[in-house]
N, C-alpha and C positions, 0 to 999 in steps of 0.2 A: 653046607652046616662039616665043617672037617671031621669031628669026631663021627656022626652017622653016616655021610656021605649026601643027608639026604640035600636038596635043592627046589628053586622058587623064582618064576621068571618074575623077573622087575621090571622089564617093557621089551617090547617089542618094535625096534627100525627096523631102514631098510639095511641090505649089504652093506659090506666097504667098512664095517667099524677098522681102526689103527689105535685109536688111546682112550682113557678115558681120564677123568680124577671126580674127585669125592669132597664136595664142600664140608664144614664143619658139622655144618646141622642136615646133613643128607644129603642133600641136590648132588646129579651126579651130571658133568659136562661129556660129552662123547662126539669125539670128530671120526668125519667117513674121509680114505684116500681115496676114492674112485672119485668124489664129487667136490668136496673143499666144505663142506658142510660142517658146520658145527650148531651142536645143541644140551640143553638143558634138560635132564630127567627130574621133577615133580617125583618126591617124595610118592605119590598117586598113580605114577607112570606116565604123568602126561610132558606131551616135549615140549618143548619153545623153542624157537628157533633163532640163532644169536646170529649165524652167519648160515645167510641162505644155502643150497645145493645148488652149482653152478657145473662149467667148465672148469678143468683144468691145465688143458692149452688154449684152445683146441689146434689142431693140426691138419689134418686131411678130411675132404669131404667127398663125399658122393652122392646121387641118389637112385635107388633102388626104385622097381617096375613098377609100382604105386606112387610112387614122387614124395617116399617117407629120405628124410635127409640122416644117412650115416656120416656119423661124426668119430672121426679115428683123437681120440683124448687121451690118450699116453698111458695110463693106468686101464681106459678101460673104453669099451666101444660102444657111443648112445644113439640109440635111434631115437627119431623127434617125427612126430605127423606135421603135414603140413601144417595145421595152427599152431605149432610151435612145442605140443604137449608131448612130454616124454615118455616114450611105449617100453623103452627098453631100456636097459647097460650091461655090460658083460663086462668082467673083467680078471686081472689078476688077480688070484687066488678065491677069487669067488665064482668062477666059473672051468670047470672043469676043462684041461687042455687050449684054455685061452693061449694066444699064443706068443705073446710077451705085448712089452710097452711098445702100443702104437700109434705110427707114425704116418704113415698114411693112409687107405682105403679105396675099392673101386668094388664095382659090379661085375660078377661074369654072365655071360650070356645065359647061364643057367641057373642065375639067381646067387648062386654064393655069395662071400663075399670076402674080397682077398685083402689081405691084409701085410702090409709090411711092418718092420719095427730094429729097434734101435739094435737088436741081436745080430742084425744084417740077412733076415730071414724075412721071404715072403711066403703068405701060407693063405690055402682055401680054408674058410672057415664057416661054422652055421652052426649057431646057438645049438641046434636037435645032438649036433653030436657030429659031425664033420672037422677033421683037422687034416690036412696033409700038406707037409710041406713042398713048396716049388722048387725055391733056393736057400740056397744058406751061405755063410760066409761071406758075405757082400758084402762093401765099406761105404756105412751108413747109405742104405737104400733110404728113400721118401716114395718121392709122388710113382703113384700106378695107375695105367688104362686097361682094362680090360679090351682083348681085340675079339672081333666076330668067329674066327676058329679055332677058340678058347684060348688063345697065348695072350698072354700079361706082358709089356711094358713096364719097363721098372728104372729110374731114375737112381744110376750110383753114384748118387753125391760125391763119396769120398774117393772115386778112380775115374771120375767125370766121364761117365759113360751112362748111354742110355742101353737098354739091355733088353732082348726079347727071350722070354721064357717062355717056352712051347709046355704045351697042355703032359707030355711026358718028363716034365723037370729041366728037359734039355735046352743050353742057355748060350748065348751064343750075340755078339753086341752087335750089335743097329750101328754105330756111331761111336764115336771117341774124342777127345781132346775139348769136350765140352769144359765150363769152366762152373762148378756146386750146382751140377743140374737139381731142382727139384722138385716139380711139377711136371707133369707129360699130359695131353690130352689128343685121342686119334679121330684123325675123320675118316667119315663113310670110306673114301677110297684107297683107306690103309697107312696114309701121311699119317704125320704129326707133328705135334707143337709142344716144345721143351724150353720151360724157362729156366735162365740160367742165372742164379740168383748171385754170382759171383762175379760175370759180366755186366749185372745191369741190364739183361735186353731177352726177349723171346726170339725163341729159330726154331724154323721151318725146317724140319729133315725129310728128305725125300732121298730114294734111293739108297741112304747110308750118307747122302751128302745132306750138310747140316749150312742151312743159306739165315743169318740175321734176318727175321721181318722188323723187329721194335726193340730200338735201342734208346739207351737215356735213362732208363729206369733204376731205382735207389736198389733194391734187390728184391725182385720178383718169385712169388712161390705160385702159388694154385693160380690155375688155367679152366679155363670153359670157354665154351664156344656156342655163340649162339647164333642158329639158321644151317 
C-alpha cells in the first residue's frame, strides 16, 4: 500500500523472477530468467506451471567427487544428483559474487568449482562464499579442465590458444594456432585433448605440440575421457 507502506506476500516462488504481468481477473504470471520457467499465480497464491523450468544453454558439464553433475547454464550454475534431481542453482543477481554468464565448468582437486564466463574470466567459486578470479581479459574463454597440481587448462577460443593458469594466477600458453578451441580434457599423465570447433577435429597436445587425432567432424565442443 503506497499510502501506509504496509505489504503482504502474494506468493513465494523459486529464485530468479525477472518479469510479471496481471490479467484483468487478478491472476498473475511470472517468468524466471535462470531456468526459463513461466507460471500462473492464482488469487490463493497457488502456482500453475505454464512452461516447465529447465535449461537455458546448457554449455559446460562436469562431475564432482560425488558424481553429481554440474551444468554451466549461462545465467546460472545448476547441480543435479545422479537421478537427475536438481539439488541447487546459483546464478546472476540471486547469488552473491556469482562470477558471470557461465560458459564452462570444471571441478578442482580441492572441490572448488572452476567457471569460465563470457566476460573473459576464469574463477574459482564455492556457493558458501569463495570467489577468486584466476584470469581475466581472455578472448571468449570456453572449456576448462582442472590439473592435479592446482592449475587450470582453459580454451581461449577467440585467440586460438590453450592456456595454463597456475594456482597463483600466472597464465602461460600451452599451444597456439588452434582453430576455435572449445573443449579440453586432461589425461592422467599431464597431456590433454582439445576440440577445435572451427577445424572440425580433436587434437592431442603433448609438450606443447598439437597433433590431430580425429578429423572430419562438424563442430566438436565437449570432450570426456573413458578409461
